[in-house]
Backbone of each chain as ProteinMPNN parsed JSONL, in Angstrom:
{"seq_chain_A": "XXXXXXXXXXXXXXXXXXXXXXXXXXXXXXXXXXXXXXXXXXXXXXXXXXXXXXXXXXXXXXXXXXXXXXXXXXXXXXXXXX", "coords_chain_A": {"N_chain_A": [[9.887, 8.366, 28.616], [10.831, 11.313, 26.991], [9.784, 14.816, 27.094], [9.848, 16.061, 24.597], [9.712, 13.945, 22.748], [7.261, 12.872, 23.53], [5.437, 14.957, 22.977], [5.783, 15.205, 20.2], [4.884, 12.719, 19.375], [2.186, 12.935, 20.023], [1.448, 14.966, 18.214], [1.821, 13.6, 15.813], [-0.103, 11.617, 16.065], [-2.455, 13.157, 15.988], [-2.129, 14.217, 13.428], [-2.401, 11.897, 11.92], [-5.097, 11.221, 12.348], [-6.28, 13.521, 11.254], [-5.422, 13.369, 8.586], [-6.657, 11.031, 7.644], [-9.351, 11.748, 7.995], [-9.433, 13.915, 6.265], [-9.025, 12.644, 3.736], [-11.303, 11.065, 3.671], [-13.288, 13.03, 3.736], [-12.868, 14.242, 1.296], [-14.258, 12.721, -0.529], [-16.673, 12.576, 0.702], [-18.057, 15.098, 1.214], [-20.216, 16.195, 2.562], [-20.489, 15.129, 5.063], [-21.318, 15.594, 8.252], [-20.504, 14.624, 10.69], [-17.869, 13.782, 10.234], [-16.813, 16.265, 9.544], [-17.051, 17.616, 11.982], [-15.34, 16.081, 13.575], [-12.957, 16.601, 12.261], [-12.546, 19.323, 12.852], [-12.253, 19.123, 15.614], [-9.849, 17.601, 15.936], [-8.11, 19.242, 14.6], [-7.965, 21.487, 16.282], [-6.84, 20.306, 18.587], [-4.393, 19.523, 17.502], [-3.269, 22.007, 16.893], [-2.814, 23.14, 19.424], [-0.921, 21.319, 20.459], [1.161, 21.594, 18.585], [1.844, 24.317, 18.857], [2.829, 24.284, 21.457], [4.973, 22.535, 21.151], [6.636, 23.927, 19.335], [7.282, 26.229, 20.815], [8.892, 25.17, 22.782], [10.772, 23.45, 21.54], [11.486, 24.313, 19.018], [11.081, 25.068, 15.44], [8.822, 23.225, 13.254], [8.277, 23.633, 10.67], [9.938, 25.892, 8.401], [8.808, 28.537, 8.399], [7.834, 28.86, 10.893], [9.833, 29.661, 12.466], [11.443, 31.598, 14.988], [13.803, 32.847, 15.445], [16.546, 34.894, 16.622], [19.312, 34.966, 16.85], [20.528, 32.703, 15.724], [19.983, 30.467, 13.059], [18.03, 28.041, 13.765], [16.732, 26.058, 12.425], [18.3, 24.34, 10.882], [19.293, 22.499, 12.623], [20.368, 19.325, 14.053], [18.496, 16.453, 15.318], [17.719, 15.38, 11.931], [14.667, 14.228, 10.368], [15.083, 11.608, 9.34], [17.116, 10.542, 10.732], [18.444, 8.29, 13.088], [17.349, 8.019, 16.473]], "CA_chain_A": [[9.796, 9.141, 27.374], [10.971, 12.735, 27.301], [8.679, 15.692, 26.704], [9.93, 16.329, 23.16], [9.194, 12.745, 22.059], [5.849, 12.736, 23.875], [4.672, 15.957, 22.226], [5.831, 14.872, 18.775], [4.002, 11.563, 19.174], [0.821, 13.485, 20.026], [1.237, 15.666, 16.937], [1.691, 12.59, 14.752], [-1.415, 10.973, 16.226], [-3.463, 14.078, 15.464], [-1.939, 14.273, 11.976], [-2.959, 10.678, 11.348], [-6.553, 11.378, 12.365], [-6.639, 14.587, 10.311], [-5.189, 12.907, 7.216], [-7.711, 10.082, 7.28], [-10.596, 12.509, 7.86], [-9.227, 14.69, 5.039], [-9.259, 11.781, 2.577], [-12.723, 10.68, 3.71], [-14.102, 14.199, 3.389], [-12.701, 14.535, -0.137], [-15.318, 12.044, -1.282], [-17.917, 12.664, 1.484], [-17.94, 16.477, 1.707], [-21.375, 16.615, 3.359], [-20.58, 14.356, 6.305], [-21.153, 16.536, 9.38], [-19.759, 13.956, 11.761], [-16.45, 13.875, 9.863], [-16.443, 17.685, 9.621], [-16.887, 17.954, 13.402], [-14.113, 15.427, 14.046], [-11.815, 17.314, 11.687], [-12.331, 20.541, 13.65], [-11.78, 18.712, 16.933], [-8.44, 17.213, 15.891], [-7.357, 20.421, 14.17], [-7.716, 22.294, 17.484], [-5.89, 19.572, 19.426], [-3.086, 19.589, 16.849], [-2.721, 23.364, 17.006], [-2.286, 23.297, 20.787], [0.295, 20.504, 20.59], [2.218, 22.173, 17.744], [2.288, 25.571, 19.482], [3.638, 23.916, 22.616], [6.225, 21.94, 20.654], [7.463, 24.974, 18.729], [7.789, 27.131, 21.853], [9.917, 24.489, 23.572], [11.792, 22.683, 20.818], [11.82, 24.889, 17.726], [10.113, 24.964, 14.349], [8.609, 22.01, 12.453], [8.408, 24.195, 9.331], [10.795, 27.077, 8.495], [8.104, 29.804, 8.649], [7.519, 28.936, 12.329], [11.046, 30.073, 13.172], [11.374, 32.876, 15.684], [15.183, 33.012, 15.89], [17.223, 36.189, 16.505], [20.77, 34.806, 16.853], [21.004, 31.571, 14.935], [18.921, 29.797, 12.299], [18.04, 26.712, 14.375], [16.08, 25.109, 11.505], [19.246, 23.363, 10.332], [19.824, 21.667, 13.698], [20.107, 17.883, 14.139], [18.468, 15.465, 14.232], [16.718, 15.445, 10.87], [13.7, 13.154, 10.632], [15.521, 10.269, 8.927], [18.251, 10.124, 11.55], [18.155, 7.445, 14.236], [17.449, 8.738, 17.76]], "C_chain_A": [[9.936, 10.634, 27.682], [9.861, 13.566, 26.646], [8.661, 15.941, 25.191], [9.335, 15.172, 22.359], [7.691, 12.602, 22.293], [4.983, 13.7, 23.064], [4.634, 15.627, 20.741], [4.938, 13.679, 18.465], [2.546, 12.013, 19.127], [0.506, 14.144, 18.677], [1.021, 14.66, 15.813], [0.362, 11.841, 14.848], [-2.522, 11.877, 15.669], [-3.356, 14.192, 13.945], [-2.553, 13.064, 11.285], [-4.485, 10.787, 11.259], [-6.994, 12.402, 11.32], [-6.476, 14.129, 8.868], [-6.296, 11.96, 6.776], [-9.055, 10.791, 7.11], [-10.576, 13.342, 6.58], [-9.577, 13.845, 3.806], [-10.727, 11.35, 2.509], [-13.598, 11.841, 3.246], [-13.982, 14.576, 1.906], [-13.821, 13.898, -0.967], [-16.655, 12.014, -0.522], [-18.026, 14.067, 2.09], [-19.126, 16.968, 2.541], [-21.458, 15.951, 4.726], [-20.283, 15.247, 7.513], [-20.356, 15.929, 10.525], [-18.253, 14.051, 11.484], [-15.966, 15.325, 9.948], [-16.186, 18.101, 11.071], [-15.61, 17.334, 13.963], [-12.875, 16.148, 13.516], [-11.499, 18.567, 12.512], [-11.754, 20.212, 15.029], [-10.276, 18.417, 16.9], [-7.547, 18.36, 15.413], [-7.005, 21.298, 15.378], [-6.692, 21.626, 18.399], [-4.484, 19.653, 18.838], [-2.448, 20.965, 17.033], [-2.112, 23.592, 18.387], [-0.967, 22.557, 20.951], [1.455, 21.11, 19.797], [2.751, 23.466, 18.359], [3.208, 25.293, 20.672], [4.994, 23.368, 22.178], [7.175, 23.028, 20.144], [8.084, 25.868, 19.81], [8.917, 26.49, 22.651], [11.075, 23.951, 22.747], [12.111, 23.2, 19.423], [10.854, 24.492, 16.624], [10.029, 23.573, 13.721], [8.651, 22.398, 10.976], [9.175, 25.517, 9.442], [10.051, 28.358, 8.88], [7.686, 29.942, 10.114], [8.713, 29.432, 13.138], [10.878, 31.45, 13.802], [12.764, 33.275, 16.191], [15.7, 34.437, 15.694], [18.725, 36.033, 16.283], [21.281, 33.78, 15.861], [19.829, 30.852, 14.307], [18.863, 28.334, 12.731], [17.379, 25.639, 13.509], [17.024, 23.996, 11.051], [19.786, 22.402, 11.388], [19.466, 20.19, 13.587], [19.187, 17.591, 15.314], [17.42, 15.783, 13.16], [15.844, 14.197, 10.968], [14.178, 11.736, 10.287], [16.667, 9.744, 9.784], [17.786, 9.399, 12.81], [18.303, 8.219, 15.547], [18.347, 8.01, 18.731]], "O_chain_A": [[9.229, 11.156, 28.544], [9.118, 13.094, 25.785], [7.595, 16.023, 24.58], [8.563, 15.378, 21.423], [6.94, 12.258, 21.379], [3.939, 13.32, 22.534], [3.593, 15.748, 20.096], [4.305, 13.632, 17.41], [1.766, 11.539, 18.301], [-0.549, 13.915, 18.084], [0.147, 14.842, 14.965], [-0.226, 11.477, 13.83], [-3.416, 11.409, 14.965], [-4.371, 14.257, 13.253], [-3.146, 13.179, 10.212], [-5.082, 10.482, 10.226], [-7.962, 12.18, 10.593], [-7.3, 14.462, 8.016], [-6.813, 12.075, 5.664], [-9.812, 10.477, 6.192], [-11.592, 13.458, 5.895], [-10.335, 14.284, 2.941], [-11.315, 11.279, 1.43], [-14.53, 11.656, 2.463], [-14.903, 15.163, 1.337], [-14.269, 14.458, -1.968], [-17.648, 11.495, -1.031], [-18.082, 14.222, 3.31], [-19.054, 18.031, 3.156], [-22.408, 16.192, 5.47], [-19.132, 15.607, 7.76], [-19.63, 16.625, 11.234], [-17.466, 14.358, 12.379], [-14.84, 15.581, 10.375], [-15.241, 18.834, 11.361], [-14.886, 17.97, 14.729], [-11.876, 16.291, 14.221], [-10.341, 18.838, 12.83], [-10.887, 20.92, 15.541], [-9.521, 18.922, 17.731], [-6.374, 18.437, 15.777], [-5.882, 21.792, 15.485], [-5.791, 22.283, 18.921], [-3.507, 19.828, 19.565], [-1.25, 21.079, 17.293], [-1.029, 24.165, 18.509], [-0.01, 23.092, 21.51], [2.591, 21.138, 20.271], [3.961, 23.691, 18.384], [4.219, 25.967, 20.87], [6.028, 23.697, 22.761], [8.359, 23.045, 20.48], [9.261, 26.221, 19.733], [9.802, 27.189, 23.144], [12.224, 23.985, 23.187], [12.917, 22.599, 18.712], [9.937, 23.698, 16.831], [11.017, 22.841, 13.661], [9.019, 21.584, 10.128], [9.078, 26.197, 10.464], [10.597, 29.186, 9.61], [7.236, 31.008, 10.535], [8.617, 29.604, 14.353], [10.257, 32.343, 13.228], [12.897, 33.943, 17.216], [15.343, 35.107, 14.725], [19.345, 36.858, 15.613], [22.328, 33.961, 15.24], [18.798, 30.65, 14.949], [19.544, 27.484, 12.158], [17.456, 24.451, 13.821], [16.606, 22.854, 10.86], [20.647, 21.575, 11.084], [18.396, 19.84, 13.089], [19.1, 18.406, 16.232], [16.378, 16.374, 13.444], [16.244, 13.212, 11.588], [13.717, 10.769, 10.892], [17.134, 8.624, 9.579], [16.865, 9.837, 13.5], [19.256, 8.979, 15.721], [18.542, 8.472, 19.856]]}, "seq_chain_B": "XXXXXXXXXXXXXXXXXXXXXXXXXXXXXXXXXXXXXXXXXXXXXXXXXXXXXXXXXXXXXXXXXXXXXXXXXXXXXXXXXXXXXXXXXXXXXXXXXXXXXXXXXXXXXXXXXXXXXXXXXXXXXXXXXXXXXXXXXXXX", "coords_chain_B": {"N_chain_B": [[1.66, 24.321, -4.319], [4.151, 23.063, -2.036], [4.752, 22.345, 1.441], [7.348, 21.751, 3.645], [7.505, 19.583, 6.486], [9.374, 19.064, 9.36], [9.533, 16.222, 10.221], [8.868, 12.692, 10.477], [6.151, 10.825, 9.054], [5.562, 8.564, 10.499], [7.508, 7.294, 13.168], [10.911, 6.203, 12.567], [13.253, 4.078, 13.774], [15.887, 2.287, 13.587], [17.769, -0.292, 14.933], [19.75, -2.177, 14.188], [21.915, -2.291, 11.459], [21.29, -3.558, 8.145], [22.081, -4.562, 5.228], [21.294, -6.404, 3.344], [18.562, -6.654, 3.702], [17.871, -4.04, 3.052], [18.327, -4.074, 0.313], [16.093, -5.39, -0.661], [13.978, -3.849, 0.344], [14.299, -1.459, -0.969], [12.878, -1.528, -3.301], [10.373, -0.653, -2.602], [10.712, 2.004, -2.588], [11.796, 2.811, -5.2], [10.755, 0.972, -7.02], [8.418, -0.846, -9.245], [5.935, -0.851, -7.902], [6.344, 1.074, -6.036], [6.65, 3.848, -3.668], [7.383, 6.25, -4.842], [6.534, 6.035, -7.515], [3.815, 5.828, -6.977], [3.224, 8.331, -5.842], [3.896, 10.11, -7.982], [2.162, 9.197, -9.918], [-0.482, 9.858, -8.905], [-0.199, 12.627, -8.556], [0.316, 13.55, -11.105], [-1.906, 12.734, -12.55], [-4.01, 14.257, -11.58], [-4.611, 16.801, -12.672], [-6.378, 17.04, -14.938], [-8.771, 16.111, -14.017], [-12.329, 15.896, -13.755], [-13.917, 16.446, -11.508], [-14.254, 17.972, -8.266], [-14.033, 16.3, -6.039], [-12.33, 14.294, -6.95], [-10.068, 15.667, -7.86], [-9.309, 16.675, -5.403], [-8.817, 14.33, -3.831], [-6.803, 13.01, -5.237], [-4.763, 14.901, -5.125], [-4.36, 15.003, -2.323], [-3.786, 12.341, -1.587], [-1.572, 11.87, -3.234], [0.192, 13.658, -2.086], [0.432, 12.511, 0.463], [1.746, 10.183, -0.257], [4.262, 11.137, -0.783], [5.178, 11.553, 1.784], [5.371, 8.919, 2.511], [7.445, 8.117, 0.834], [9.529, 9.424, 2.127], [9.597, 8.073, 4.601], [10.271, 5.426, 3.829], [12.731, 5.973, 2.7], [14.112, 6.805, 4.978], [14.212, 4.395, 6.363], [15.868, 2.935, 4.619], [18.202, 4.467, 4.683], [18.95, 4.169, 7.384], [19.268, 1.406, 7.561], [21.539, 0.976, 6.062], [23.582, 2.331, 7.197], [26.782, 2.948, 8.655], [28.099, 0.549, 7.9], [30.627, -1.947, 7.533], [33.21, -2.541, 5.043], [33.536, -5.285, 4.684], [31.05, -6.249, 5.632], [29.37, -5.076, 3.76], [30.105, -6.46, 1.436], [29.579, -9.145, 2.221], [26.829, -9.058, 2.592], [25.852, -8.722, 0.102], [25.621, -6.169, -0.871], [27.423, -4.864, -2.358], [27.069, -4.54, -5.108], [25.332, -2.429, -5.354], [26.63, -0.502, -3.904], [28.95, 0.076, -5.352], [28.186, 1.884, -7.32], [26.709, 3.877, -5.978], [27.597, 4.263, -3.408], [26.538, 4.738, -0.079], [24.569, 6.438, -0.722], [21.179, 7.496, -1.365], [19.298, 6.113, -3.975], [16.752, 5.828, -6.295], [15.703, 2.711, -7.099], [14.516, -0.471, -8.392], [14.219, -3.674, -6.697], [15.491, -5.425, -8.35], [17.456, -3.901, -9.421], [16.909, -2.246, -11.494], [16.661, 1.094, -12.577], [14.498, 3.719, -11.29], [11.58, 4.459, -13.175], [9.311, 6.367, -15.213], [7.661, 4.756, -16.624], [6.358, 3.081, -14.933], [3.855, 3.971, -14.267], [0.628, 5.245, -15.408], [-1.011, 7.935, -17.205], [-3.815, 9.017, -18.44], [-5.655, 10.97, -18.931], [-8.344, 10.55, -18.544], [-11.023, 10.125, -16.387], [-12.23, 7.675, -15.493], [-10.576, 5.708, -16.59], [-8.068, 6.383, -15.437], [-8.623, 6.19, -12.668], [-9.167, 3.481, -12.485], [-6.659, 2.49, -13.09], [-5.346, 3.438, -10.867], [-6.563, 1.952, -8.821], [-5.719, -0.62, -9.472], [-2.961, -0.293, -9.187], [-2.789, 0.252, -6.506], [-3.598, -2.054, -5.418], [-6.241, -2.241, -4.778], [-9.652, -3.222, -4.118], [-12.888, -3.503, -5.493]], "CA_chain_B": [[2.978, 24.295, -3.69], [4.236, 22.132, -0.894], [5.448, 22.867, 2.611], [7.986, 20.646, 4.348], [7.478, 19.507, 7.944], [10.581, 18.34, 9.78], [9.142, 15.045, 11.01], [8.354, 11.588, 9.68], [4.744, 10.517, 9.306], [5.64, 7.588, 11.591], [8.942, 7.267, 13.482], [11.77, 5.092, 12.123], [14.467, 3.981, 14.589], [16.39, 0.933, 13.362], [18.952, -0.495, 15.773], [20.792, -2.962, 13.537], [22.013, -2.164, 10.006], [21.079, -4.817, 7.43], [22.101, -4.166, 3.819], [20.556, -7.404, 2.567], [17.16, -6.235, 3.808], [17.753, -2.786, 2.295], [18.28, -4.409, -1.116], [14.708, -5.746, -0.982], [13.069, -2.739, 0.696], [14.472, -0.327, -1.894], [11.815, -1.596, -4.314], [9.23, 0.127, -2.126], [11.02, 3.388, -2.963], [11.939, 3.075, -6.636], [10.281, -0.14, -7.84], [7.182, -0.66, -10.01], [4.827, -0.54, -6.986], [6.946, 1.869, -4.975], [6.006, 5.096, -3.231], [7.679, 7.323, -5.807], [5.6, 5.836, -8.627], [2.472, 6.133, -6.475], [3.108, 9.772, -5.695], [3.89, 10.763, -9.29], [0.913, 8.769, -10.584], [-1.618, 10.669, -8.462], [0.03, 14.067, -8.721], [0.225, 13.877, -12.529], [-3.257, 12.462, -13.056], [-5.049, 15.089, -10.961], [-4.891, 18.085, -13.348], [-7.502, 17.059, -15.882], [-9.947, 15.459, -13.435], [-13.501, 16.768, -13.914], [-14.671, 16.682, -10.271], [-13.508, 18.42, -7.092], [-13.742, 15.146, -5.184], [-11.189, 13.541, -7.493], [-8.909, 16.581, -7.782], [-8.925, 16.737, -3.994], [-8.261, 13.092, -3.269], [-5.521, 12.715, -5.894], [-3.792, 15.835, -4.539], [-4.071, 14.684, -0.92], [-3.109, 11.043, -1.514], [-0.242, 12.066, -3.835], [1.007, 14.321, -1.066], [0.75, 11.54, 1.508], [2.74, 9.242, -0.789], [5.583, 11.771, -0.599], [5.576, 11.256, 3.166], [5.786, 7.511, 2.513], [8.787, 8.115, 0.222], [10.493, 9.842, 3.141], [9.741, 7.004, 5.611], [11.04, 4.325, 3.223], [14.106, 6.464, 2.559], [14.709, 6.772, 6.322], [14.501, 2.98, 6.637], [17.035, 2.549, 3.808], [19.361, 5.194, 5.224], [19.371, 3.582, 8.664], [19.696, 0.017, 7.346], [22.831, 0.912, 5.364], [24.502, 3.238, 7.863], [27.877, 2.4, 9.47], [28.501, -0.806, 7.51], [32.025, -2.122, 7.129], [33.344, -3.067, 3.679], [33.282, -6.734, 4.748], [29.599, -6.44, 5.741], [28.779, -4.696, 2.466], [30.329, -7.579, 0.504], [28.91, -10.364, 2.701], [25.374, -8.903, 2.496], [25.49, -8.544, -1.301], [25.323, -4.756, -1.123], [28.523, -4.306, -3.157], [26.613, -4.18, -6.462], [24.736, -1.095, -5.216], [27.642, 0.388, -3.318], [29.935, 0.471, -6.364], [27.67, 3.042, -8.068], [26.034, 4.916, -5.183], [28.003, 4.139, -1.993], [25.285, 4.584, 0.67], [23.606, 7.453, -1.14], [19.899, 6.91, -1.774], [18.999, 6.206, -5.403], [15.522, 5.026, -6.432], [15.753, 1.576, -8.018], [13.776, -1.675, -7.99], [15.077, -4.684, -6.071], [16.272, -6.025, -9.442], [18.504, -2.961, -9.803], [16.413, -1.355, -12.546], [16.406, 2.445, -12.059], [13.113, 4.192, -11.338], [11.146, 4.969, -14.478], [7.91, 6.806, -15.3], [6.855, 3.699, -17.259], [5.645, 2.345, -13.878], [2.476, 4.426, -14.101], [-0.012, 5.835, -16.571], [-1.806, 9.136, -17.046], [-4.505, 8.983, -19.735], [-6.556, 12.104, -19.11], [-9.738, 10.121, -18.429], [-11.24, 9.85, -14.964], [-12.503, 6.252, -15.244], [-9.36, 4.965, -16.93], [-7.008, 6.64, -14.46], [-8.987, 5.649, -11.353], [-8.961, 2.032, -12.569], [-5.211, 2.265, -12.985], [-4.983, 3.695, -9.468], [-7.005, 0.814, -7.999], [-4.817, -1.736, -9.781], [-1.645, 0.012, -8.622], [-2.885, 0.249, -5.051], [-4.123, -3.364, -5.041], [-7.562, -2.026, -4.182], [-10.72, -4.055, -4.667], [-14.199, -2.863, -5.415]], "C_chain_B": [[2.981, 23.301, -2.537], [5.06, 22.771, 0.218], [6.051, 21.696, 3.37], [7.761, 20.742, 5.857], [8.602, 18.58, 8.386], [10.22, 17.214, 10.744], [8.716, 13.948, 10.056], [6.885, 11.377, 10.011], [4.615, 9.511, 10.448], [7.117, 7.377, 11.879], [9.656, 6.024, 12.936], [13.033, 5.124, 12.962], [14.986, 2.545, 14.526], [17.714, 0.756, 14.103], [20.088, -1.17, 15.014], [20.792, -2.773, 12.026], [21.858, -3.538, 9.336], [20.954, -4.498, 5.938], [21.335, -5.145, 2.94], [19.072, -7.055, 2.547], [16.924, -4.962, 2.991], [17.624, -3.06, 0.796], [16.88, -4.81, -1.559], [13.781, -4.542, -0.766], [13.164, -1.58, -0.292], [13.442, -0.355, -3.026], [10.584, -0.795, -3.911], [9.465, 1.625, -2.33], [10.947, 3.552, -4.487], [11.5, 1.96, -7.552], [8.934, 0.131, -8.487], [5.952, -0.36, -9.142], [5.306, 0.317, -5.82], [6.214, 3.183, -4.71], [6.232, 6.246, -4.213], [6.729, 7.242, -7.002], [4.185, 6.207, -8.202], [2.261, 7.642, -6.426], [2.997, 10.467, -7.055], [2.644, 10.402, -10.096], [-0.221, 9.714, -10.204], [-1.41, 12.148, -8.781], [0.044, 14.489, -10.2], [-1.188, 13.712, -13.069], [-4.263, 13.54, -12.659], [-5.497, 16.28, -11.82], [-6.154, 18.095, -14.182], [-8.764, 16.409, -15.323], [-11.138, 16.408, -13.424], [-14.219, 17.132, -12.613], [-13.762, 17.096, -9.117], [-13.115, 17.272, -6.182], [-12.455, 14.449, -5.635], [-9.924, 14.399, -7.499], [-8.381, 16.624, -6.36], [-8.221, 15.473, -3.542], [-6.942, 12.728, -3.946], [-4.418, 13.645, -5.367], [-3.368, 15.375, -3.145], [-3.391, 13.325, -0.765], [-1.701, 11.153, -2.107], [0.716, 12.724, -2.867], [1.399, 13.343, 0.042], [1.801, 10.543, 1.028], [4.161, 9.825, -0.678], [6.096, 11.555, 0.821], [6.009, 9.802, 3.302], [7.177, 7.367, 1.902], [9.83, 8.427, 1.296], [10.687, 8.763, 4.217], [10.552, 5.835, 5.063], [12.506, 4.735, 3.087], [14.825, 6.45, 3.908], [15.08, 5.343, 6.707], [15.773, 2.566, 5.896], [18.31, 3.206, 4.333], [19.882, 4.525, 6.491], [19.845, 2.138, 8.505], [21.101, -0.072, 6.761], [23.897, 1.792, 6.008], [25.567, 2.45, 8.646], [28.222, 0.945, 9.152], [29.996, -0.828, 7.213], [32.051, -2.658, 5.696], [33.066, -4.579, 3.654], [31.787, -7.035, 4.827], [28.895, -6.127, 4.413], [28.922, -5.833, 1.462], [29.529, -8.804, 0.927], [27.4, -10.285, 2.523], [24.917, -8.612, 1.064], [25.17, -7.114, -1.679], [26.379, -4.105, -2.021], [28.07, -3.861, -4.552], [25.91, -2.82, -6.476], [25.811, -0.09, -4.839], [28.631, 0.906, -4.372], [29.488, 1.713, -7.146], [27.209, 4.191, -7.178], [26.594, 5.077, -3.772], [26.724, 3.973, -1.16], [24.301, 5.729, 0.367], [22.314, 6.8, -1.603], [19.632, 7.179, -3.253], [17.814, 5.29, -5.681], [15.638, 3.96, -7.527], [14.792, 0.493, -7.527], [14.751, -2.654, -7.354], [15.975, -5.358, -7.116], [17.462, -5.164, -9.835], [18.072, -1.992, -10.892], [16.117, 0.025, -11.963], [14.935, 2.819, -12.156], [12.779, 4.741, -12.723], [9.668, 5.342, -14.452], [7.045, 5.776, -16.021], [6.105, 2.86, -16.225], [4.208, 2.829, -13.692], [1.943, 5.027, -15.4], [-0.741, 7.116, -16.191], [-2.488, 9.354, -18.382], [-5.495, 10.116, -19.931], [-8.029, 11.725, -19.073], [-9.974, 9.613, -17.017], [-11.44, 8.363, -14.678], [-11.238, 5.421, -15.483], [-8.299, 5.135, -15.846], [-7.366, 6.074, -13.077], [-8.895, 4.122, -11.345], [-7.486, 1.683, -12.452], [-4.757, 2.454, -11.541], [-5.372, 2.514, -8.58], [-6.099, -0.393, -8.234], [-3.466, -1.514, -9.102], [-1.669, -0.106, -7.102], [-3.398, -1.095, -4.523], [-5.484, -3.237, -4.348], [-8.602, -2.9, -4.863], [-12.047, -3.333, -4.517], [-15.202, -3.817, -4.796]], "O_chain_B": [[1.942, 22.78, -2.132], [5.93, 23.608, -0.02], [5.343, 20.747, 3.704], [7.815, 21.826, 6.437], [8.766, 17.475, 7.869], [10.561, 17.254, 11.926], [8.254, 14.229, 8.95], [6.429, 11.707, 11.106], [3.691, 9.587, 11.258], [7.914, 7.287, 10.946], [9.075, 4.942, 12.857], [13.806, 6.079, 12.884], [14.576, 1.694, 15.315], [18.65, 1.536, 13.93], [21.251, -0.794, 15.167], [19.791, -3.058, 11.369], [22.253, -4.557, 9.904], [19.865, -4.202, 5.447], [20.788, -4.759, 1.906], [18.412, -7.148, 1.512], [15.9, -4.828, 2.321], [16.896, -2.359, 0.094], [16.514, -4.593, -2.714], [12.914, -4.257, -1.592], [12.217, -0.807, -0.437], [13.164, 0.676, -3.639], [9.839, -0.315, -4.766], [8.528, 2.42, -2.254], [10.141, 4.33, -4.998], [11.825, 1.975, -8.739], [8.364, 1.207, -8.308], [5.027, 0.313, -9.597], [4.723, 0.278, -4.736], [5.291, 3.565, -5.43], [5.369, 7.107, -4.386], [6.189, 8.255, -7.445], [3.442, 6.824, -8.966], [1.252, 8.159, -6.906], [2.119, 11.306, -7.26], [2.138, 11.218, -10.866], [-0.852, 10.308, -11.078], [-2.333, 12.833, -9.222], [-0.191, 15.657, -10.51], [-1.616, 14.464, -13.944], [-5.272, 13.716, -13.342], [-6.641, 16.721, -11.709], [-6.92, 19.058, -14.139], [-9.722, 16.178, -16.061], [-10.985, 17.592, -13.121], [-15.051, 18.039, -12.61], [-12.632, 16.622, -9.009], [-12.018, 17.254, -5.623], [-11.614, 14.068, -4.821], [-8.838, 13.914, -7.18], [-7.171, 16.61, -6.13], [-7.15, 15.536, -2.939], [-6.047, 12.191, -3.292], [-3.277, 13.22, -5.186], [-2.181, 15.357, -2.82], [-2.519, 13.164, 0.088], [-0.748, 10.599, -1.557], [1.902, 12.395, -2.827], [2.54, 13.338, 0.505], [2.647, 10.106, 1.807], [5.131, 9.088, -0.5], [7.296, 11.393, 1.038], [6.892, 9.478, 4.095], [7.994, 6.587, 2.39], [10.876, 7.782, 1.368], [11.804, 8.557, 4.693], [11.424, 5.308, 5.754], [13.408, 3.934, 3.332], [16.009, 6.122, 3.977], [16.131, 5.107, 7.303], [16.651, 1.925, 6.472], [19.361, 2.572, 4.414], [21.087, 4.337, 6.66], [20.73, 1.695, 9.236], [21.783, -1.081, 6.941], [24.978, 1.982, 5.45], [25.27, 1.406, 9.227], [28.599, 0.191, 10.049], [30.557, 0.145, 6.707], [31.047, -3.164, 5.195], [32.442, -5.086, 2.722], [31.303, -7.961, 4.175], [27.96, -6.816, 4.005], [27.985, -6.14, 0.725], [28.873, -9.435, 0.098], [26.747, -11.31, 2.325], [23.751, -8.294, 0.831], [24.519, -6.868, -2.695], [26.248, -2.941, -2.398], [28.623, -2.914, -5.111], [25.897, -2.139, -7.501], [25.885, 1.012, -5.382], [29.091, 2.045, -4.287], [30.325, 2.503, -7.583], [27.304, 5.354, -7.57], [26.126, 5.929, -3.016], [25.891, 3.136, -1.506], [23.338, 5.95, 1.101], [22.325, 5.702, -2.159], [19.725, 8.313, -3.721], [17.856, 4.107, -5.344], [15.666, 4.271, -8.718], [14.316, 0.537, -6.393], [15.966, -2.485, -7.458], [17.078, -5.805, -6.803], [18.377, -5.638, -10.509], [18.779, -1.027, -11.185], [15.404, 0.131, -10.965], [14.21, 2.298, -13.003], [13.601, 5.404, -13.356], [8.872, 4.713, -13.756], [5.821, 5.904, -16.033], [5.296, 2.011, -16.598], [3.42, 2.16, -13.023], [2.687, 5.28, -16.347], [-1.047, 7.355, -15.023], [-1.866, 9.808, -19.342], [-6.113, 10.217, -20.99], [-8.876, 12.496, -19.523], [-9.224, 8.778, -16.512], [-10.876, 7.842, -13.716], [-10.884, 4.553, -14.685], [-7.704, 4.159, -15.391], [-6.497, 5.537, -12.39], [-8.579, 3.53, -10.314], [-7.113, 0.708, -11.8], [-3.895, 1.725, -11.051], [-4.613, 2.12, -7.695], [-5.753, -1.104, -7.29], [-2.898, -2.435, -8.516], [-0.685, -0.516, -6.487], [-3.607, -1.252, -3.32], [-5.824, -4.017, -3.459], [-8.457, -3.271, -6.028], [-12.286, -2.639, -3.528], [-16.372, -3.467, -4.64]]}, "name": "protein", "num_of_chains": 2, "seq": "XXXXXXXXXXXXXXXXXXXXXXXXXXXXXXXXXXXXXXXXXXXXXXXXXXXXXXXXXXXXXXXXXXXXXXXXXXXXXXXXXXXXXXXXXXXXXXXXXXXXXXXXXXXXXXXXXXXXXXXXXXXXXXXXXXXXXXXXXXXXXXXXXXXXXXXXXXXXXXXXXXXXXXXXXXXXXXXXXXXXXXXXXXXXXXXXXXXXXXXXXXXXXXXXXXXXXXXXXXXXXX"}
């Protein structure tokens, strides 16, 4: 597995955890255990995303740091087979 | 507002095109229990909800359903890519292809186009949450 795929898989794993905690917290806003887990996975996600962006480019347009060419439009798009 | 992220919620990498399968799976995009109906149901119902818990969860689930729309669409795109005309006819995809080629268009497996009649929005928290549980096949 190459580094790009490995990092993206990590990000998706953290996103999954964060999404489920998000939905749980919506109806259990006082749960300190869930709040602590949310912060934990948020930090892990930030590290993984920063690393991904620095090596492979933006996941969202506002993360772009291009000077020469707008790399946002580069292939592959998410629905395209690898 | 919404912010796009250039990634699928879960990866989709289909090796073999299969238009016959796509004809069934398309209901999960534009059918009565599809992701599009789910997303629009939650995102329309949320405005008049009286509690933060409900405004929050309808916003966040409605948003997640949009990610599901994209995954189902990726499946459909990959299942119908690079088909020959003979394969399109043999797999019964010609009835779709004549109107849309391989462009994505939200319909039910029956061919009925997507319609807002697939969901309700009644402005009442109990009524709408019951509709949501029925739509999501949830049990209390």
